[in-house]
C-alpha positions in Angstrom: -29.0 -25.3 -114.4 -27.0 -22.1 -114.4 -24.9 -21.0 -117.4 -21.7 -21.5 -115.3 -22.8 -25.1 -114.3 -23.6 -26.0 -117.9 -20.2 -24.7 -119.0 -18.5 -26.8 -116.3 -20.6 -29.9 -117.3 -19.6 -29.4 -120.9 -15.9 -29.1 -120.0 -16.1 -32.2 -117.8 -18.0 -34.2 -120.5 -15.4 -33.4 -123.2 -12.3 -33.8 -121.0 -10.2 -36.9 -121.9 -10.8 -39.8 -119.6 -7.8 -41.2 -117.8 -7.1 -44.8 -119.0 -7.4 -47.5 -116.4 -5.2 -50.6 -115.9 -5.0 -53.8 -114.0 -1.6 -55.3 -113.0 -0.6 -58.9 -113.1 2.3 -60.7 -111.4 3.2 -64.3 -110.5 4.7 -65.2 -107.1 7.5 -67.7 -107.6 8.7 -70.2 -105.0 11.6 -68.2 -103.8 9.6 -65.0 -103.5 7.5 -63.7 -100.7 4.1 -62.0 -101.1 5.6 -58.9 -99.5 8.4 -58.8 -102.1 5.9 -59.2 -105.0 3.7 -56.5 -103.5 6.7 -54.1 -103.6 7.2 -55.0 -107.2 3.6 -54.3 -108.0 3.8 -51.0 -106.2 6.7 -50.1 -108.5 4.7 -51.3 -111.5 1.8 -49.1 -110.4 4.2 -46.2 -110.1 5.4 -46.9 -113.7 1.7 -47.1 -114.8 1.0 -43.7 -113.2 4.1 -42.2 -114.9 2.7 -43.4 -118.2 -0.6 -41.6 -117.4 -2.9 -44.5 -116.5 -4.6 -45.3 -113.2 -4.2 -48.7 -111.6 -7.6 -50.1 -110.5 -6.8 -53.6 -109.4 -3.9 -56.1 -109.0 -3.9 -59.8 -109.7 -1.3 -62.3 -108.4 -0.9 -66.1 -108.9 1.5 -68.4 -107.1 3.3 -70.5 -109.7 6.9 -71.4 -110.3 7.0 -70.9 -114.1 4.6 -68.8 -116.3 2.2 -70.6 -118.5 3.7 -71.0 -122.0 0.5 -69.9 -123.7 -1.0 -67.2 -121.6 1.6 -66.5 -118.8 -1.1 -67.1 -116.1 -3.3 -70.2 -115.6 -6.6 -70.6 -117.4 -8.6 -70.0 -114.2 -6.7 -66.7 -113.3 -7.0 -65.6 -116.9 -10.8 -66.0 -116.8 -10.9 -64.0 -113.6 -8.9 -61.2 -115.2 -11.1 -61.2 -118.3 -14.3 -61.0 -116.2 -12.9 -58.1 -114.2 -11.8 -56.3 -117.4 -15.1 -56.7 -119.1 -17.2 -55.8 -116.1 -15.3 -52.6 -115.2 -14.4 -51.7 -118.8 -10.7 -51.6 -118.1 -8.5 -50.2 -120.8 -5.3 -52.2 -120.4 -3.7 -55.1 -118.6 0.0 -54.8 -117.6 2.2 -57.7 -116.7 5.3 -57.4 -114.4 7.4 -59.7 -116.6 8.2 -59.8 -120.3 5.8 -61.6 -122.5 6.8 -63.8 -125.5 5.3 -62.8 -128.8 2.9 -65.8 -128.7 1.8 -64.9 -125.1 1.1 -61.3 -126.2 -1.0 -62.5 -129.1 -2.9 -65.0 -127.1 -3.6 -62.6 -124.2 -4.9 -59.9 -126.6 -7.2 -62.4 -128.3 -8.5 -63.5 -124.9 -8.8 -60.2 -123.1 -9.7 -57.9 -126.1 -7.9 -54.9 -124.6 -4.4 -53.5 -124.8 -1.7 -55.7 -123.2 1.6 -54.3 -122.0 4.5 -56.2 -120.5 7.1 -54.5 -118.2 9.6 -53.7 -120.9 7.1 -52.2 -123.3 5.7 -50.0 -120.4 9.2 -48.7 -119.6 10.0 -48.1 -123.3 6.8 -46.0 -123.7 7.7 -44.0 -120.6 11.2 -43.3 -122.0 9.6 -42.4 -125.4 7.4 -39.8 -123.6 10.2 -38.3 -121.6 13.1 -38.2 -124.0 14.0 -34.6 -124.9 17.2 -34.6 -127.0 17.6 -36.0 -130.5 20.0 -38.7 -129.2 17.6 -39.9 -126.5 14.6 -39.9 -128.8 16.5 -41.9 -131.5 17.8 -44.4 -128.9 14.4 -45.0 -127.4 12.7 -45.3 -130.8 15.3 -47.8 -131.9 14.9 -49.9 -128.7 11.1 -49.8 -129.0 11.0 -50.9 -132.7 13.4 -53.7 -132.0 11.3 -54.9 -129.1 7.9 -54.7 -130.9 9.0 -56.2 -134.2 8.4 -59.8 -133.2 5.3 -58.8 -131.2 3.1 -57.2 -133.8 -0.4 -58.3 -133.7 -3.5 -57.9 -135.9 -5.7 -56.7 -133.1 -4.1 -53.7 -131.5 -2.2 -50.8 -132.9 -0.9 -49.5 -129.6 2.4 -51.2 -130.3 2.9 -48.9 -133.2 2.1 -45.4 -132.0 2.7 -43.7 -135.3 -0.5 -45.2 -136.5 -2.4 -43.4 -133.7 -5.3 -44.6 -131.7 -6.1 -48.0 -130.2 -8.9 -49.3 -132.4 -9.0 -52.6 -134.1 -7.8 -53.0 -137.7 -10.8 -54.0 -139.7 -9.9 -56.8 -142.2 -6.1 -56.2 -141.8 -4.9 -59.8 -141.9 -1.4 -61.2 -142.2 -0.5 -59.2 -145.3 -0.8 -55.9 -143.3 1.4 -57.4 -140.5 4.1 -58.3 -143.0 3.9 -54.8 -144.5 4.2 -53.3 -141.0 7.2 -55.5 -140.3 8.9 -54.3 -143.5 8.2 -50.7 -142.5 9.6 -51.3 -139.0 12.8 -53.0 -140.3 13.3 -50.0 -142.6 12.8 -47.6 -139.7 15.3 -49.6 -137.6 17.9 -49.3 -140.3 17.4 -45.6 -140.6 17.5 -45.1 -136.8 20.7 -47.1 -136.5 22.4 -44.9 -139.2 21.1 -41.8 -137.5 22.4 -43.0 -134.1 25.8 -43.7 -135.5 26.1 -40.1 -136.7 25.0 -38.8 -133.3 27.4 -41.1 -131.5 30.3 -39.8 -133.6 29.5 -36.3 -132.4 29.3 -37.6 -128.8 32.7 -39.3 -129.1 34.2 -36.0 -130.4 32.6 -34.1 -127.5 33.8 -36.5 -124.9 37.3 -36.4 -126.3 37.3 -32.7 -125.8 36.7 -33.3 -122.0 39.9 -35.2 -121.5 42.1 -33.7 -118.8 39.3 -32.9 -116.4 37.8 -35.1 -113.7 34.5 -36.6 -114.7 31.9 -37.6 -112.1 28.6 -39.4 -112.8 25.5 -39.6 -110.6 24.1 -43.2 -110.7 21.4 -44.9 -108.9 18.0 -46.5 -109.0 15.3 -44.4 -110.6 13.6 -41.8 -108.4 16.3 -41.7 -105.7 16.9 -37.9 -106.0 19.9 -37.7 -108.4 18.5 -34.7 -110.3 17.7 -32.9 -107.0 21.3 -33.5 -105.9 22.5 -32.3 -109.3 20.5 -29.1 -108.9 21.8 -28.6 -105.4 25.5 -28.9 -106.4 25.4 -27.1 -109.7 22.7 -24.5 -108.8 20.8 -25.3 -112.0 17.2 -26.2 -112.7 17.1 -29.7 -114.1 13.8 -31.5 -114.1 13.3 -33.3 -110.7 9.9 -34.9 -110.2 8.6 -37.6 -107.9 8.2 -39.9 -110.9 10.1 -42.8 -112.3 12.5 -41.8 -115.0 12.1 -38.1 -114.6 15.5 -37.9 -116.2 16.1 -39.8 -119.5 18.7 -37.6 -121.2 22.3 -37.3 -119.8 23.0 -33.8 -118.5 26.6 -32.6 -117.9 27.6 -29.5 -115.9 30.9 -27.9 -114.9 31.4 -27.7 -111.1 34.3 -26.0 -109.3 35.0 -26.8 -105.6 37.9 -25.0 -104.0 39.5 -24.2 -107.4 39.2 -27.9 -108.4 37.1 -28.2 -111.6 35.2 -31.3 -112.6 32.3 -32.3 -114.8 29.2 -33.7 -113.1 26.7 -35.7 -115.2 23.2 -36.8 -114.3 22.2 -40.0 -116.1 19.2 -42.2 -116.6 18.1 -44.1 -113.4 18.4 -47.9 -113.4 15.5 -50.2 -112.5 15.1 -53.9 -112.1 14.4 -55.8 -115.4 15.6 -52.8 -117.4 14.9 -53.8 -121.1 18.0 -55.3 -122.8 17.3 -53.4 -126.0 17.2 -50.2 -124.0 20.6 -50.8 -122.4 22.1 -51.6 -125.8 20.5 -48.5 -127.5 21.6 -46.2 -124.7 25.2 -47.2 -125.2 26.4 -43.6 -126.0 24.5 -42.2 -123.0 25.9 -44.9 -120.7 29.3 -44.0 -121.9 29.1 -41.0 -119.5 29.1 -43.6 -116.8 31.7 -45.9 -118.4 34.2 -43.1 -119.0 33.7 -41.4 -115.6 36.5 -41.2 -113.1 34.2 -41.3 -110.1 30.6 -42.6 -109.6 28.3 -41.1 -107.0 25.9 -43.9 -106.2 22.7 -42.2 -104.8 20.4 -44.5 -102.7 16.8 -43.7 -101.5 17.3 -44.9 -97.9 13.7 -44.4 -97.1 12.6 -47.0 -99.6 12.0 -50.4 -97.9 13.7 -52.2 -100.7 16.8 -49.9 -100.9 19.2 -52.9 -100.4 17.6 -54.6 -103.5 18.0 -51.3 -105.4 21.7 -51.2 -104.5 22.1 -54.7 -105.8 20.3 -53.8 -109.1 22.5 -50.8 -109.7 25.7 -52.7 -108.9 24.7 -55.5 -111.3 23.8 -53.0 -114.0 27.2 -51.3 -113.6 28.9 -54.6 -114.0 26.9 -55.3 -117.1 27.9 -52.1 -118.8 31.5 -52.4 -117.9 31.6 -49.9 -115.1 31.7 -52.2 -112.1 35.3 -51.3 -111.1 34.9 -47.5 -110.8 35.6 -45.6 -107.6 32.3 -45.0 -105.8 31.0 -42.5 -103.3 27.9 -44.0 -101.7 25.2 -41.4 -100.8 22.2 -42.4 -98.7 19.6 -39.8 -99.6 16.2 -38.9 -98.1 17.1 -39.3 -94.5 14.4 -36.8 -93.7 11.8 -39.6 -94.4 13.2 -42.0 -91.8 13.8 -41.9 -88.0 17.0 -43.0 -86.3 16.7 -46.1 -84.2 15.3 -45.1 -80.7 16.7 -46.4 -77.4 14.7 -49.0 -75.5 13.5 -46.3 -73.1 12.2 -44.2 -76.0 10.5 -47.2 -77.6 8.6 -47.9 -74.3 7.2 -44.4 -74.3 5.9 -44.7 -77.9 2.4 -45.9 -78.6 1.8 -49.1 -80.7 0.5 -47.0 -83.5 3.5 -44.8 -83.6 5.9 -47.8 -83.5 4.0 -49.3 -86.5 3.8 -46.1 -88.6 7.3 -44.7 -88.1 10.2 -46.1 -90.2 13.2 -46.7 -88.0 16.7 -47.3 -89.3 20.0 -47.8 -87.4 22.1 -45.3 -89.4 25.3 -45.8 -87.4 25.0 -49.6 -87.8 24.3 -49.1 -91.5 27.4 -46.9 -91.9 29.6 -49.4 -90.1 28.2 -52.2 -92.2 28.8 -50.6 -95.6 32.2 -49.3 -94.5 33.3 -52.8 -93.5 31.7 -54.4 -96.6 33.0 -52.0 -99.3 35.7 -49.9 -97.6 33.6 -46.8 -98.4 32.3 -44.5 -95.7 28.8 -43.5 -96.9 27.3 -40.0 -96.7 23.8 -39.5 -95.3 21.8 -36.5 -96.5 18.4 -35.1 -97.7 19.1 -33.3 -101.0 15.6 -31.9 -101.2 16.1 -29.9 -97.9 19.9 -29.5 -98.3 20.4 -31.5 -95.1 24.1 -32.4 -94.6 25.0 -30.9 -98.0 28.2 -29.6 -96.6 29.3 -33.0 -95.5 28.5 -34.3 -99.0 30.5 -31.5 -100.6 33.5 -32.2 -98.4 33.4 -35.9 -99.3 32.9 -35.2 -103.0 35.8 -32.8 -103.0 38.0 -35.3 -101.3 37.2 -38.0 -103.9 37.5 -35.5 -106.8 40.9 -34.3 -105.5 42.2 -37.9 -105.5 41.3 -38.2 -109.2 42.7 -34.8 -109.9 46.0 -35.7 -108.3 46.0 -38.9 -110.3 45.7 -36.9 -113.5 48.2 -34.2 -112.4 50.6 -35.8 -110.0 53.0 -32.8 -110.1 50.2 -30.3 -109.5 50.7 -28.0 -106.5 47.5 -26.9 -104.7 48.7 -23.3 -104.6 49.3 -23.1 -108.4 46.8 -21.2 -110.5 45.7 -23.1 -113.6 43.4 -21.6 -116.2 40.3 -23.8 -116.6 38.2 -21.2 -118.3 38.1 -23.3 -121.5 35.7 -25.7 -119.8 32.2 -24.5 -120.5 28.9 -25.8 -119.2 27.7 -28.7 -121.4 24.5 -30.6 -121.9 
């Protein structure tokens, strides 16, 4: 063995092993297997975002989860056998688990167990950058794990480090942990109040200028669109929740200034604690004059995503805002071909290509909402000019609402507005 080969082998042997995970979901009566498979694909994407690799998926058709172990005894034994045989590191459920279900599952499976909310909270914790976002996520996480502390696994309390068992810990240590967490929750709430005061002061200073917020399901391209319009370099990755912190930038289109904010993406079953803790960040949406709802039109479940976003907006008190609907990623789909064109295509091509009737979709949403949607591909700046025109049109409406006597040929000094984050 050469010196170079030995060096590579040593490097490989000492490199940290990527953790593996199996995913678990139940198929309820009103759900199709295809729909549940889409949910599992999203859960696998979340798992990848956390840094783990999905190696298998388990599903069970049942109307209501088992009160004790979420899945039935036979399915649980099947999962346990797979986990033991392949030495899987964690099991992730696509629904929230009760404290007793979590304890029972960890006792049965002897590995880390995540539910959907805890997985999302951990991703947020890894991706939060600002003091406000970090404080918000830590608070939400501690509130969520407080009733779910177990004796077996310490992955629910990251500050302890590692995932080994607690030798001889017992109930007394759990009670000590609970007191520690309650104390941390109190401190984080106090810290967040101070941060929120600063945020309120900052937002008050923005009065008198139109405020626009980008909203949408996670990973639909909001940050890419933000970079395109503001010519900045905000993190934009093909990962869920690439943006956790709200980012605000000043934009001027044809001498009309406005503030554009990029906020955290929504997702189905977004943890309640997270929504509550992100109150100040979501205020960017609540206090906006215009919402730009970005949709990944290439995703097969984009209509479900629209429904999730609309529902979340209603829940946070922003359901009545003016909206500009943007269908993004049109480069990943094909317009509906004519009958003659379809006859010339091979069966494989017909199966592989994703066709969508854009004209029919535009008419449908214009009739349904009264809003003419914009179709574009932000990553390639396709139809960006059409988007700018529509955005300027909507911003001008809000600007005129604020300044009804403003004449377009007047010159107003807006130099006081600085770029903000």
